[in-house]
N, C-alpha and C positions, 0 to 999 in steps of 0.2 A: 778893086772892089769886089768883095766876095759874091759868089753866085748864090741866089736864093733858091732854097728847096722848094719844090712844088708843093702846094697845099694838098692836104689829105694823103700825103705820102705815108705808107705803114712804117711801123718801127723797124729798127735794125735787127734781124734774126739770123741765126746761122743759115747759110744757104740751103741746107737740106731740112730744116725744121720749120714746122708750122705750128700755131697755137693748138689746134685740135690734136696734133700728134703728141704734143707735150702733155696735154691733159689726160690722154689715153695712157701714156706711160706712167703718170702719177697714180692713176686709178689702178693700173696693173700692179705697181709696187704696193699699194695699199692692200689690194686683194691678196697679193702674195704674203704680206705681213699678217693679214687676218687669217689666211689659210694655215700659216705656220703656227699662229697662236691657237687656232682651232685644233690643229693636229696635236700640239703639245697638251692641250686640255683633253683631247680624246685619249691620248696615251696615258695621262694622269688618271682619267676616269676609268680607263681599261685596267690599269694597275690596281686602282682602288677596288674595282669590281672583282678582280682576281683575288685580292687579299680578302675581300668580303666573302667570296665563294669558299676560299679555304677555311676562313673562320667559321663559316656556316656549316661546311662539311664536318669540321672538327667538333663543333657544338652538336650537330646531329649525331655524330658518332659517339660523343660522350654521353648524350641523352639515351642513345641506344644501348651503350654499355651499362649505363646506370639502370635503365629499364630491365635489361637482362639480369643484371645483379640482383635487383629488387625481386624480380620473378623467381630467381634461383633461391633467394633467402625465404620468400614466401613458400615455395614449394618444399624447402628442407626444413622448415620450422616443425617442432614437435606439436605445436598448437594449430588447431583447426582455424582457418580464416574464411569468413563468408562476407562478401561485399554485395550490397543491393543498391539499385538506383532509387530515384525519388518515387517510382512507381511500385517498388517492391520486387522487381525482377532481379534474379541472381546474376551478377556480372563477374564474380570471382569465387572460386570454390577450390581450395588448394588440396595438396596430397594428404596432409594430415586429417583434414575434414573428411576426405574419402575413407581414410582408415578408421576414424572414430565412428562415423555414422554408417560405414558399410555401403556407401553410395559412390557411383562413378560421376566424376565431374561432368562428363559428356551428357549424362542424363539429368543434371541439375542446372547447369548454366543456361540461362534464357528462360527458366521457369519462375513462377511466382514463388517466393520463399514461404509465403503463407501456406500455400498448397503443400509444399514439401514438409513444412513444420508440423502441419496437422497430421500428415502420414506418420511422422516420427514422434507424435505426442509431445512436441516441443513446447516449451513455455516462453514467456516474454523475452525478447532479446532485441536484435537490431530493428525489427519492425516497430516495436514499442518505442524505441529511441527515435525512430524516424517520425512516428506519429506524434509523440508528446514532447520530445526533446529530452526526455529523462535518460540520463547516462547510468549504466550499470558497471560497477567496479568490483571485481573479485567476488561475484555472487556465485551461488551454487544451484544447480538444478538436476533433475534426473530426466533423461530422455530415453526414448526407445530407438535403437538403430534399426536398420532396414530388415535385419533378421529377427527383430522382436526382443532382443536382449535389452535390459535396462542398463544404462551407463550413467554413473555419477560424473558430471562435468563441472568445472569452474568456468566463468565466462565474464567478459567485459565488453562494453559496446562504446561506440563513438560516432559522432557526425562527421561525414566527409564533406569538406568545404573547398571551393576554388579559391585562387589568390584574392579575388574580389569578394570573398565571404558568401558566394552563392552556394547553396546547399546542393551537393551532387548525389548524396545518398548516405548510407550508414554501413558501418563495419562491425562485426562481431567476432571476437577472438575467444576460442574456447579450448580447454584442454582436459584430457581424461584423468579423473581422480580415482579410478578403480584401485590402483596399487596403493595410493596414499590411504584411502578408506580402509583397505585391507590391513595396512600397517597400523592405523589407528586402532582398529578392532583387536589386532594382535597385541599392541601395547596395553590396551585396556585389559585384555584377557590375561597377560603376564602379570600385570599389577594386581589383578584380582586373585590369581593363582598364588602369588607370592604371599598375600596377606592371608589367604586361606591355608597356605602351607605352614605359616608360622602358628596359626591358630590350631591347625591339626596336630602339629608336633607337640604343642603344650597339652592338648586333650589326651593324645596317645600316651605321653608319659604319666599323666595323672591317672589314667584308666588302667594302666598296665599293673600297677601294684595291687589294686583291689582285685583285678582278674586273677592274678597269681594266688592271692588268699582264697578266693572262691574255688579255684581249681584244686588247691591243696585240701581244703575242707571236704570238697566233693569226693576226692580220692579216699580220704580217711573214712567217710561215711560208706563208701562203696566197699571197703574192706570189712566192715562190720556188719554188712547186710548180705544175706544169702542171695544166690542167684534166682531162686524162685520166689523171693519176696517181691510183691507188686511195687514196693518202693524202690526196687533196684532200677526200674525203668525211669523213674524221676531222676535218680542220680545220673543215669546215662544221658538223659536229656539236658541236664545241668552241664555236664561235661562237654556235650556236643556244642551247647551254646556258648560256653567259654572258649572252645576251640574256634568257633566261628568269629567271635569278637576279637580274639588273639590274631586271627588272620586279617581282619580289618585294620586293627592297630598296626600290625607289621606292614601292611600295605600303605597306611598313612606315613609310617616312618620311611619306608622305601621312597615314597613320592617326595617327601620333604627333604631327604637326604641329598646333598650335592654329590653327584657320582665322581669318584676319582678313578679314572680308567687305568687299567694295567694293560697297555697295548702291546701285542705281540703277534707274530705270524700264526694264523689259526687255520686249520683245514676246515673249510666251510661245510663240505660234504659230511664229514664226521660229526661236526658240531650240529648240523640239522638232524642227523640220525639220532644223536643223544637227546635232542629235544622232543623227537617224535616218540622215542622210547619212554621218556619221562611222562609225556601226555597220555600215551595209550595205557600206561599203568594206572593213571589216575581216572581214566575213562573206560574201565573194563566193560561197563554194561552198554556203552554206546557203540553200535556197530556201524562205524564210518570208515570207509576205505581211504587211505592216505597214499597219494601218488606223488612222486618226486621226479623233477626234470632238472638236471644239473648240467651246467656247462663246465666240463672237466678241465678246461683251460684256466678256470678260476680256482685252482687247487687251494691256494692259501691267500689270506688277506689279513692285514694288520688291524686287529681290534681287541676289545676286552672280551675274553672268552665267556666269563661268567654273565656279564651284562648281556651279551648278545644271545646266549642260551636262554636267558630270562625273556628277552624280546620274542624269540621264536616260540617258546612254551606258551606265553600269553596269547600270541596271534593263533597259534594252532588250536589251543584250547578254545578260544573264542569262535574259531571256525567250526570245531566239532560240536560245540553247544548250540550253534545256530543251525546245524544240519539235522535233517531227519534220518531215521534209521535206513541204512542202505545207501546214504549219500556219499559223495566223493569230496575230498579235500586235496587240492593240488598245491605243491610247493615248487616254485620255479626260481632257479637261480641263473642269471645270464648277464651279459654286459650290454649296455645301451650307451652308444657314444663313448664318453670318457667315464661313465659311471657304472657301478655295480648295482644291479637291481635284484631284490628278493621280493617275490610275490607269493601271497597265501590266498588261494581262491577257493570259495565254497559255493555250494548249490543250495544254500539255506534260505532263511526267511528273508534275506535282503534288508536293505536299510532305507527307510522312507526318505525322500528328498528333503523334507523340512527339518530333519534332525541330523542329516549327514555331516554338517559343519560342526556339530556339538559332540560327536562321539569321542573325541579325544579330551574332553573337558573332564576333570575329576568329579567323581560322583555322579556322572551322567550314565544312566544305563537304561535299556529297554527290557531287561530281564528282571523277573520278580526277585530273584535271589542273587543278583549281581551287586557288587560293591561299587561299580563305577570307577574303579582305580586301575584295572588292568591296562586298558588302552592309553590312559594318562601316563602310566609309568613307562609304557612302550615308547610313546612320543618323546618323553624326557630322555630316555637312554639313546634313542636314535639321534636326537638333536645334540646330545653330548658327543657322539661320534662324527658330528659335522654332517649328518645326513638329514633327509626329509622323509616324511611318511604321509600318504594320503589314502583315502578310501573311495571307492566308487561302486555304485550299485545301480542296476537298471530298474530297481523298484522292489516292492513287496513280492516275496516268493520267487525273486529272480537272482538270488545269491549275491555275493559281495566279493570284492577284490581289495586287498590291502597291499600297497606297493611301498617298499623301502628303497630309497636311493642313496647310495653311499658314494663318497668322493673317491676319485682314483687313488691307488696305493701310493703311499709315500707322504701322505698328510699327517701333520702332527696333531695330537689331541691333548686336552688337559690330562694331567696325571695326578 
């Protein structure tokens, strides 16, 4: 008969294992598994963080490059750019704005644009846009830069907004219209002169024939009247008047005629001497000293000899007639940069500032007996040589300087 086990006898376990030890082992295994899982998650999060950091650095680098590029673009624009915040303080003032307004950005940024604008006699712009929401597109205005000079500018404005549509400020973009306005005036002038030239040519041809008849009849009358006869003086006045009209008609024809240049190497020194001799013969009673300063390295230059002699005669004549007795006229020939410059300088009556831009217009003259064609013809002939001419004067009784700039030798001209 089998032997009974005693009651309350514990279950059968390996000799070295107890229930508490088994429970500890299981917990350890669970902890190790949890640790491994945690470690793996940490490594995954760490990798993700590193990837995010790389992306963030790349994004920041890209934004920095983009910001740098935008700043470079703004600084190298030919248009001025001004940005103001919602309170009207300047936050951006680029290099072109400095150039146009003659102001340094360091002295403008951080200031109220209203204060700066008042100093520059500025008109509505970005502040008006900020206040009313009205946008300006390709408008024009005249402002005074910091040196007091008036500048024609075109401008446009816009509101600056954040991605959530919050208003951050306003921007004004403006550009200098000075050259454009000058070209517009020059085009209008050329158009007017062309119409005037056509009309003048027609009048000149119509007047020339009657003048010839008057001159011929006056000469016949002069032969039949003795020198002591009082009527002889009337004949002389008629002849003189006809000669004066003929001079005007010839000037008109010279002005309207399209110059066809016969360009060849010409000794400028000799050509200037010829012009001086011609002028001094015509101005025997005018005691004016003529001085010549010649750069002899400029011995020859390709131009039309007859046309350039006429240019010099007209300019020297003009200088002598503007000079008082005992005055001096200087003729200067020299090279400046890549150009040849001829200057005629007098100590005469000078040119008023308000008319200096008109003196090359046909029929404009400040002299009672002038025809107003001499300088107009000079400008036309200089332009035909591919050159430019301008005048400058310090004011009344301060003399005047006429400066011709010709292109470097080797340029081709119309023939």
